[in-house]
N, C-alpha and C positions, 0 to 999 in steps of 0.2 A: 569085484573091487581090489585093488594091487594093494601090497603091504603099505606102501608110502600114503596112500591116501585114507588108510584106516588109521594110521598112527597122526596124520594129520586131524583126521574128524576128532581123535581122542585129544589131541591137543587143544583144539578149538574147545571143546567140552570142557575139557581143565581150565583152561582162561577163564571161560564163563563163570564156571562155578567158584574160582577164587575172586574173582572181582566182583561177583554177587553176595562175598559173605564180609560183611563189615568187619568182624573180628580179626580175620584174616588179613584184610587191607590194613587194618589200624596197626595191628603187630608187625607185619612184614614190611609195608612200606611206609607208614605215616611215624612209626616211633623213632627210625633210626634219623628220619629227619628233623623230630622233636629233638632229640638228642643233640645234633648238630647244631640247630639255632639255639639252645640252651648254652653248650657248650662255648660256641663262637661269641655268644653275647657276654658271657660271665668271662672270659678269658681271651678276649680279643687283642688287648694290648700287652699281656703279661708275657714276659721273657721266660723261655724255658732255661732251665739252668744247664750250662755248657753247652748249648744249641745256639744257633743264631737263626730261630725260628720262633715267629710269633704263635702265640698260642691258638689262635683259631686255626691256624695251618697244621698244627701239630695234631688236631684232633681228627682230622679228616681221613686219614687212613684207619684209624681205628673204628670211626665210624664206617666206613666202606666195608670195612671186615664184618662190623655187625649186620650190615644190610644184606652182605653176600651170604654169611652164615644162617640168617633168618630166612632167607629167600630158598635155601638148598636144603640143608642139613635138618632144621630145626621142623621146617614145613613139611618135607618128607617123612621124617620120623614120629612126628606127632600126627599127622593125618590118616596114614596107613592104620593104625593101631584101633585108633577111634573109628574108623570105618569098618574095621573087622569087628568090632565089637557092636556096633550098630547093624552088622548083618549085610551092609553094602557090597564087600568083597564077595560075598556068596552070590548076590543076585548079578555082578558083573561075571561071576565065574559060569553063571547058567547062560550067557550070552555066546554068540559065535566070536567076540572079540578074542583074538590072540593074548595071551599073556605078555608077549613080547611088546605088542603094542600097546598095551596098558601101560608098562613101565616106561615106554619110550614116551607116550604122551605125558606122563608125569615128570621126567626128566628134562624134557623140552620145556615144558612150562616153568620147571624152576630155572633153567636156564634163561628163560626170556626175562623172567622177574627179576633175575640177578643183574642182567645187563642193563634193564630199565633202571633200577636203584643204582647202579655204578655210575651211570650217566647222570642221573639226579643229583646224588650226592657231590660228585665230581663238578658239576655245574654249579651247584649252590655253593660248594666250599671255596669255589674259585673266588 
């Protein structure tokens, strides 16, 4: 099995694990959308002082940043120690999976979720 095939397999596994975890989906994908809906509803017609921008438009970049950070940094930083404490990383280390493929699958998963969130927030925020 080639290195790219191993990374792709790990990526698909990480995608399944992410989308089957309701807490991860809520805090990574739904929470930024909820914030966007709340802020856009409350401040939709308010003027931002000094700028010629509506309130709803003003908050979209901040929500985009929240979505990308929660999909990448927070997800990677919180899941790895939790998996280490649960002993899951020790089990993965006992398999023939190279560590680089494990990391590449995780990073690829985070990047795909980030792109999905950027597209969702941009489309909804428009």
